[in-house]
N, C-alpha and C positions, 0 to 999 in steps of 0.2 A: 832428311834427318840421317845422321850417320851413327851406326852402332860402333862402339869402341870398347875394347877390353882394357880395364884399368886395375892394376895391382895396388892394393892399399895395405900399408904396413900398420898393423894394429898398434904397434908401439908408438906410432906418431899421433895417436889420439890426444887431444888436449884434456886436462883434468876434468872439465865440465862437459865433455862430448860423449855421445853414444854412437855406435855404429849399428845400423839396422840392415839386415839382409832382407831386401824387398822381394816379396812374393807376388804382390799385386799392385798395380797402379791404375788409376782411373782418370778418364777425361770427362769433365762435366761441362755443362753449357757455359759456365762462367769462364772457364779456360779458353774455350773457343771464341767467346765474345772478346776477351782481352787480346787474344792472338789476332783476330780479324780487325780490331779497331786500334791497334797499337800505333800505327802511323798517324792517326788523328789525335792521339793523346801524347804525341811527341816522345814515344818510347821507341827504342830499336826493337823491331819484331824479331823474336828468337824462339825457336822450337823448344827451348828448355823451359818455357813458361807453360807448356802443355803437359798435362798428366801429373799434376802436383799432389794429388791425393794418393796415399800409399798405405800398404799394410805389410807387416813382416814380423820378424823375430829379432830381438836384440842379440847381436853377435858379439859385441864387446862394449865395455863401459870405461870411462875415464876414472881416475883415482878418487875424484870428489863426488861422483854420482852415487846418490843413495836411493833415489826413487825407483830406479830400474835395475834389473839384474840380467845377466846373460840367460837367454831362453824365454824371457817375457815376450808375449805376443803384444804388438803395438800397432796402432794406426795413427795417421797424422796427415798434416798438410805442410808441404815444403813452401814456406811463405815468401821468400824473396821473389818478386816478380822480375822477369827479364834479366836474370842474373847470369854472370859468367861462371858462377860456381857450378860444380857438377856433383 
């Protein structure tokens, strides 16, 4: 796995997106199971599928977002499996 530094322009957020500053991410047994069995399920194995659980603070919100505001503490699950998104 390769660590990379990526600059994100907050002005590029879509109206329905939020940007979360992640403080913690977790690897659970399901992540490892999917990672280790990907070739049998006809998926391309990708380290981006590991550690999808996260917790952090909302850093920016799009213009149409009403449920969250900057500074809210959030946790979630990055759902796309084996994605090229980062």
